[in-house]
C-alpha positions in Angstrom: 0.0 0.0 0.0 2.8 2.4 0.9 4.7 1.6 -2.3 1.6 2.2 -4.5 1.0 5.6 -2.7 4.7 6.5 -3.4 4.5 5.8 -7.1 1.1 7.5 -7.5 2.4 10.6 -5.7 5.5 10.5 -7.9 3.4 10.5 -11.1 1.3 13.4 -10.0 4.4 15.4 -9.0 5.7 14.8 -12.6 2.5 16.1 -14.1 2.4 19.2 -11.9 6.1 19.8 -12.5 5.5 19.6 -16.2 2.6 22.1 -16.1 4.5 24.4 -13.8 7.5 24.5 -16.0 5.3 25.2 -19.0 3.6 28.2 -17.2 6.8 29.6 -15.7 8.6 29.4 -19.0 5.6 31.0 -20.7 5.4 28.0 -23.1 2.1 28.1 -25.0 0.4 24.7 -25.7 0.4 23.9 -29.4 -2.9 24.5 -31.3 -1.4 23.4 -34.5 -0.2 19.9 -33.6 -2.5 17.3 -35.0 -1.3 14.1 -33.4 -4.5 14.0 -31.2 -7.9 14.9 -32.7 -10.8 15.8 -30.4 -14.4 15.7 -31.8 -17.5 16.5 -29.8 -20.3 14.4 -31.3 -23.7 16.2 -31.2 -22.8 17.8 -27.8 -23.5 14.3 -26.3 -20.0 12.8 -26.0 -16.4 13.5 -27.1 -13.6 11.4 -28.3 -9.9 12.4 -28.4 -8.1 9.9 -30.6 -4.6 9.3 -32.0 -2.9 6.7 -34.2 -0.7 4.0 -32.7 2.2 2.8 -34.8 3.8 -0.6 -34.5 6.6 -0.6 -32.0 5.5 2.7 -30.4 5.0 3.0 -26.7 1.6 2.9 -25.0 0.5 6.4 -24.2 -1.5 7.7 -21.2 -3.7 10.8 -21.8 -4.0 13.7 -19.4 -6.5 16.5 -19.8 -7.5 19.7 -18.0 -9.3 23.0 -18.5 -7.6 26.3 -17.9 -6.7 26.9 -14.2 -7.7 23.3 -13.3 -5.4 20.4 -12.3 -4.6 17.7 -14.9 -6.6 14.4 -14.8 -5.8 11.1 -16.4 -8.4 9.7 -18.9 -11.0 7.5 -17.2 -12.3 5.7 -20.3 -9.6 4.7 -22.8 -10.4 3.6 -26.3 -8.1 0.6 -27.1 -7.0 -1.2 -30.2 -4.9 -4.4 -30.1 -4.2 -3.7 -26.4 -2.9 -0.2 -26.9 -4.6 3.1 -26.0 -5.7 5.0 -29.1 -8.1 7.5 -27.6 -10.2 8.7 -24.7 -13.9 8.9 -24.4 -15.6 11.8 -22.5 -19.2 12.1 -21.2 -21.4 15.1 -21.8 -20.8 16.2 -18.2 -17.1 16.5 -18.9 -17.4 18.8 -21.9 -17.1 22.6 -21.6 -17.3 24.1 -25.1 -16.3 27.7 -24.3 -13.3 27.0 -22.1 -9.7 26.3 -23.3 -9.2 22.5 -23.1 -5.7 21.0 -22.9 -4.4 17.5 -23.4 -1.0 15.8 -23.5 0.2 12.2 -23.8 2.8 10.5 -21.7 4.5 7.2 -22.3 7.4 5.2 -20.9 10.2 3.4 -22.6 13.7 2.1 -21.7 15.2 5.6 -22.3 12.7 7.3 -19.9 9.4 9.1 -20.2 8.1 10.3 -23.6 5.6 13.1 -23.7 3.5 14.4 -26.6 1.9 17.8 -26.5 0.4 19.6 -24.9 -2.4 20.6 -27.3 -5.1 23.2 -26.8 -8.7 23.1 -28.1 -11.7 25.3 -28.1 -14.2 22.6 -28.1 -17.0 24.8 -29.6 -15.0 24.6 -32.8 -14.9 20.8 -32.7 -18.6 19.9 -32.6 -20.0 17.6 -35.3 -23.8 17.1 -35.3 -25.5 13.9 -36.0 -27.3 13.7 -39.4 -30.8 15.4 -39.4 -33.7 13.0 -39.1 -37.3 12.4 -40.0 -37.4 14.0 -43.5 -40.9 14.7 -44.7 -41.8 16.0 -48.2 -45.3 17.5 -48.8 -46.8 19.1 -52.0 -47.9 22.7 -51.8 -50.9 24.3 -53.5 -48.8 26.0 -56.2 -47.3 22.8 -57.5 -44.2 23.1 -55.3 -42.7 20.9 -52.5 -41.9 21.7 -48.9 -39.3 19.7 -47.1 -39.1 19.5 -43.3 -36.8 17.7 -40.9 -35.7 17.5 -37.3 -32.3 18.7 -36.0 -30.5 16.3 -33.7 -28.6 19.0 -31.8 -29.8 20.0 -28.3 -29.3 23.7 -29.3 -30.9 24.0 -32.8 -30.2 27.7 -32.9 -26.5 26.9 -33.2 -27.0 24.9 -36.4 -27.1 25.6 -40.1 -28.2 23.2 -42.8 -27.5 22.3 -46.4 -30.1 20.6 -48.6 -29.3 18.7 -51.8 -31.9 17.4 -54.2 -32.5 16.0 -57.7 -35.1 14.4 -59.8 -34.9 11.1 -61.6 -33.7 12.8 -64.8 -30.9 14.9 -63.1 -27.3 13.8 -63.4 -26.0 16.2 -60.7 -27.3 17.2 -57.3 -28.7 20.7 -56.8 -27.7 22.3 -53.5 -29.2 24.9 -51.2 -26.6 25.9 -48.4 -26.8 28.2 -45.4 -30.3 27.4 -44.2 -31.0 28.5 -40.7 -34.3 26.7 -40.3 -35.6 23.2 -40.6 -37.7 23.7 -43.8 -36.9 24.1 -47.4 -39.3 25.1 -50.2 -38.9 23.9 -53.8 -41.2 26.2 -55.9 -42.0 24.1 -59.0 -41.8 20.4 -59.6 -42.8 17.9 -62.3 -45.2 15.4 -60.7 -44.2 12.7 -63.2 -40.6 12.6 -61.8 -39.2 11.1 -58.6 -37.5 13.7 -56.3 -34.8 12.8 -53.8 -33.8 15.0 -50.9 -31.0 14.9 -48.3 -29.9 17.3 -45.5 -26.7 17.7 -43.5 -25.8 20.2 -40.7 -22.9 21.9 -38.9 -22.4 24.4 -36.1 -23.1 27.9 -37.4 -20.8 31.0 -37.1 -22.6 32.3 -34.1 -21.6 29.2 -32.0 -18.3 28.1 -33.4 -15.8 28.2 -36.2 -15.8 24.8 -37.9 -16.1 23.0 -41.2 -17.2 19.7 -39.5 -20.4 18.7 -41.3 -22.6 15.9 -40.2 -23.2 12.9 -42.5 -26.0 13.3 -45.1 -29.4 12.3 -43.7 -31.3 9.4 -45.0 -33.0 10.3 -48.2 -36.6 11.6 -48.5 -38.7 11.1 -51.6 -41.6 12.5 -53.5 -43.1 11.6 -56.9 -45.3 9.1 -58.7 -42.5 6.7 -59.2 -41.9 6.3 -55.5 -43.5 3.2 -53.9 -43.4 3.0 -50.2 -44.1 -0.8 -49.9 -41.9 -2.4 -52.5 -39.9 -4.4 -49.9 -41.5 -7.0 -47.7 -39.8 -8.0 -44.5 -40.9 -11.2 -42.7 -39.5 -12.6 -39.4 -39.8 -16.3 -39.5 -40.5 -17.8 -36.1 -38.1 -15.2 -34.5 -35.3 -17.4 -36.0 -34.4 -15.5 -39.1 -35.7 -12.7 -41.3 -35.9 -12.1 -45.1 -36.6 -8.8 -46.7 -37.5 -9.4 -50.4 -38.6 -7.5 -53.5 -39.4 -8.3 -57.1 -36.9 -7.7 -59.8 -38.3 -6.8 -63.2 -36.6 -7.6 -66.5 -34.3 -4.7 -67.6 -34.3 -3.2 -64.1 -31.0 -2.4 -62.4 -29.5 -4.4 -59.6 -30.2 -2.9 -56.2 -28.2 -3.1 -52.9 -30.1 -3.1 -49.6 -29.1 -1.0 -46.6 -30.6 -1.4 -43.1 -30.4 0.2 -39.7 -32.2 0.6 -36.4 -33.2 4.1 -35.1 -30.3 6.5 -35.2 -27.7 3.8 -36.0 -25.6 4.2 -39.2 -26.9 2.3 -42.3 -25.2 -0.9 -43.1 -25.1 -2.8 -46.4 -26.7 -6.2 -46.5 -24.1 -8.9 -46.0 -26.2 -11.8 -47.3 -28.2 -10.9 -50.4 -30.7 -13.4 -51.8 -30.2 -13.7 -55.5 -32.2 -14.8 -58.5 -30.6 -15.1 -62.0 -27.7 -13.0 -60.8 -29.8 -10.1 -59.4 -30.4 -9.2 -55.7 -34.0 -9.9 -54.8 -33.7 -9.9 -51.0 -31.6 -10.0 -47.9 -31.3 -12.7 -45.2 -30.8 -11.7 -41.6 -29.8 -14.1 -38.8 -31.3 -14.2 -35.3 -28.6 -11.9 -33.8 -29.5 -9.2 -36.3 -33.2 -9.1 -35.4 -34.4 -6.5 -32.7 -38.1 -6.5 -32.0 -39.7 -3.3 -30.6 -37.2 -1.0 -32.3 -37.8 1.0 -35.5 -36.1 -0.9 -38.4 -35.4 1.0 -41.6 -34.4 -0.2 -45.1 -33.7 1.4 -48.4 -32.4 0.1 -51.8 -29.8 1.8 -53.9 -28.9 1.1 -57.5 -26.8 2.7 -60.2 -27.6 3.6 -63.8 -26.3 5.8 -66.5 -28.1 8.8 -65.0 -26.6 8.3 -61.5 -27.6 6.6 -58.3 -31.3 5.7 -57.8 -32.6 5.0 -54.3 -35.9 3.4 -53.4 -37.1 3.9 -49.8 -36.7 4.3 -47.0 -39.3 2.0 -45.4 -39.8 1.6 -41.7 -40.9 -1.6 -39.9 -41.8 -2.6 -36.4 -40.4 -6.1 -36.6 -42.7 -7.4 -33.8 -45.5 -6.8 -36.3 -43.7 -8.8 -39.0 -43.3 -12.2 -37.2 -44.7 -15.3 -38.9 -44.6 -18.5 -36.8 -43.8 -21.9 -38.2 -46.8 -24.3 -38.3 -47.6 -26.1 -35.0 -46.4 -29.7 -34.8 -46.9 -33.0 -33.0 -50.7 -33.0 -33.0 -52.2 -35.7 -30.8 -55.9 -36.6 -30.4 -57.2 -38.6 -27.4 -60.7 -39.6 -26.4 -62.1 -38.3 -23.1 -64.3 -40.1 -20.6 -67.4 -38.1 -21.7 -67.3 -39.1 -25.3 -65.3 -36.1 -26.4 -61.9 -35.5 -27.9 -58.9 -33.6 -26.6 -56.5 -32.2 -29.2 -53.0 -31.1 -28.1 -50.0 -29.8 -30.1 -46.6 -28.2 -29.7 -46.0 -24.5 -30.5 -43.1 -23.7 -32.8 -42.3 -20.5 -30.7 -41.2 -20.8 -27.1 -43.4 -18.0 -25.7 -47.0 -19.3 -26.2 -48.3 -16.3 -24.2 -47.5 -14.3 -27.4 -49.6 -16.6 -29.7 -53.1 -17.1 -30.7 -54.1 -20.4 -32.4 -56.9 -21.4 -34.7 -58.1 -25.0 -34.9 -60.1 -26.4 -37.8 -61.8 -29.8 -37.7 -64.4 -31.8 -39.5 -65.8 -35.3 -39.8 -66.3 -37.1 -43.1 -69.8 -35.6 -43.5 -69.3 -31.9 -42.7 -67.5 -28.8 -43.8 -64.5 -27.4 -41.8 -65.5 -26.0 -38.4 -63.1 -23.4 -36.8 -62.3 -22.4 -33.2 -59.9 -19.8 -31.7 -57.6 -20.9 -28.9 -55.8 -18.2 -26.9 -52.4 -18.7 -25.2 -52.7 -22.5 -24.8 -52.0 -25.6 -26.8 -55.1 -27.8 -26.2 -58.6 -27.9 -27.7 -61.6 -29.8 -26.4 -64.3 -31.1 -28.7 -67.2 -32.1 -26.3 -69.1 -34.8 -28.2 -68.2 -36.9 -31.2 -69.6 -39.9 -33.2 -67.1 -42.8 -32.7 -68.3 -44.3 -36.0 -66.9 -41.3 -38.0 -63.4 -40.1 -38.8 -62.4 -36.6 -37.5 -59.6 -34.5 -39.0 -57.8 -31.7 -37.1 -55.4 -29.0 -38.2 -53.9 -26.0 -36.3 -52.3 -22.7 -37.3 -50.9 -19.8 -35.2 -50.0 -16.1 -35.2 -48.6 -13.5 -32.8 -51.3 -12.0 -30.6 -52.3 -8.4 -29.9 -50.1 -8.3 -26.7 -46.9 -8.9 -28.6 -47.5 -7.4 -32.0 -50.0 -6.2 -34.5 -50.0 -8.6 -37.4 -52.2 -10.7 -39.7 -49.4 -13.1 -40.6 -50.7 -16.6 -39.8 -48.5 -19.6 -39.9 -49.2 -22.4 -42.4 -51.7 -25.1 -41.4 -50.2 -28.0 -39.5 -50.1 -31.5 -40.9 -53.5 -33.1 -40.3 -54.2 -35.7 -37.5 -57.2 -38.1 -37.6 -59.3 -40.0 -35.1 -62.2 -42.5 -35.5 -62.9 -46.3 -35.8 -63.5 -46.1 -39.6 -60.2 -44.4 -40.1 -58.4 -47.4 -41.4 -61.2 -48.4 -43.8 -61.6 -44.9 -45.1 -57.9 -44.6 -45.6 -57.9 -47.9 -47.6 -60.8 -46.7 -49.7 -59.1 -43.5 -50.3 -56.0 -45.4 -51.4 -57.9 -47.9 -53.7 -57.5 -45.9 -56.9 -53.8 -45.5 -56.3 -53.4 -49.2 -55.4 -55.2 -50.1 -58.7 -53.0 -47.8 -60.7 -50.0 -49.5 -59.2 -51.1 -53.1 -59.3 -52.8 -53.5 -62.7 -49.6 -53.0 -64.7 -47.7 -55.3 -62.4 -50.4 -58.0 -62.8 -50.3 -57.8 -66.6 -46.5 -58.0 -66.5 -46.8 -61.1 -64.3 -49.2 -62.9 -66.7 -46.9 -62.0 -69.6 -43.9 -63.6 -67.8 -45.9 -66.7 -67.0 -46.9 -67.0 -70.7 -43.2 -66.8 -71.8 -42.2 -69.5 -69.3 -45.0 -71.7 -70.6 -43.9 -71.3 -74.2 -40.3 -72.1 -73.3 -41.3 -75.2 -71.4 -43.5 -76.4 -74.3 -40.7 -76.1 -76.8 -38.2 -77.8 -74.5 -40.4 -80.8 -73.8 -41.2 -81.3 -77.5 -37.5 -81.2 -78.4 -36.6 -83.6 -75.6 -39.2 -86.2 -76.8 -37.8 -86.3 -80.3 -34.3 -86.8 -79.0 -35.4 -89.6 -76.7 -37.3 -91.5 -79.4 -34.6 -91.1 -82.0 -32.0 -92.7 -79.8 -34.1 -95.8 -78.6 -33.5 -99.2 -80.0 -36.2 -101.8 -80.8 -35.8 -103.4 -77.5 -36.3 -100.1 -75.8 -39.1 -98.9 -78.0 -41.7 -100.1 -75.6 -40.0 -98.1 -72.8 -39.9 -95.0 -75.0 -43.5 -95.4 -75.9 -44.4 -95.6 -72.2 -42.3 -92.5 -71.6 -44.1 -90.6 -74.4 -47.4 -91.7 -73.1 -46.6 -90.5 -69.7 -46.1 -86.9 -70.9 -49.2 -84.8 -69.9 -51.5 -83.9 -72.8 -50.9 -80.2 -72.3 -47.2 -80.5 -73.0 -47.5 -82.8 -76.1 -46.5 -81.7 -79.5 -48.7 -81.0 -82.5 -48.6 -84.7 -83.5 -48.6 -87.9 -81.3 -45.2 -89.3 -80.7 -45.2 -92.9 -82.3 -42.3 -95.3 -81.6 -41.0 -96.4 -84.9 -38.4 -99.0 -85.4 -34.8 -97.9 -85.7 -33.7 -98.2 -89.3 
């Protein structure tokens, strides 16, 4: 404990000594050095980062505001085990006070220090991209675009809008906007218009050229279809977002994201004849109860063409697999109890529909809520009953009309076997008649072969018998059954 206190005290003494020497010698911290870059993201957090080269020492970062003691970074950003930055919370950011940092590292030749650097953090703010773009038509054949600023102090932000229609090769730009609306006076309703917005801190709150990323695109025009991509979550195990590719249409790439996350390109496109027609998502990529966005982007001779974005609440897009393992048991009161297994683990999120019939009636249907059994009170044991079950997510876990497929059927009844046999009779006949005909044909061939063989054998026998054996040969010939005899009676003639 005493040794640890000694080394900690020595470290702080080195820091204070360094700062004191800097002040006494009237050494100004460098504002031009660029080995550490500090960026305030949307006034929500800050990152000060640097590049670590192979073989370089591991640096420790110290920071302070003017007239305050230095403090070591509390939340390092690391890469391959080396410090490459420091993360600061919003409560640690003071935009209008001089902010100082320096890095210190140790090697065999002693301490190595980099810096110090000075920042005015108001000049290092980069907003997040504007959100929620909405395009509406005006009465005079124009368009008005509106959006939301992500910055906590919107009066400190200026915007730039870029737009184009489906025939334009270049973007048109409108810079220096101080409000969150933009008016486009006259448009062609037969064309598709695309809008994007970016933002930065204005001259009243900072001196910076740090622009946000461009927003997600907003669209208007007759060619824009909002529901061209369909996303289905299958049994909460995987998801597929699919669209139709028309002949001659360009190949589209799908991008997806949740809420304010950055868009990501699909990593597992579904293809058909060499064209992307969908994207496959694994379980780990599915987040229910969060806004999920997609848009498609393609290139042509006239430039990039984007379709979307579309938004989904994925809990409303879940389609269960069909229920399985249907079992029917008779009850003591002449009824039937049907049970099954749900394909999804949480049956409290599922509604089921049972359909059943006997051989004389149409399908009857019954809704079963949050359980996997169904009771049919009274049945006729002389009839065959058929049951099937399907399921969907209920109103407590989503808003959907996506039912599963019907389960495989299960049957119950004394006449089940007889009816099954009758149902199979046409198939049995189709299979057995050709086989029977083939069997008769084979028997006929065998018969003809035997007939020919016996006839030839008789001639050989009689031709080789002597006079003294003629009577024996005659007896042998007479012993041959009539059905195997030749066309003429075999007569024993004397040997010449």
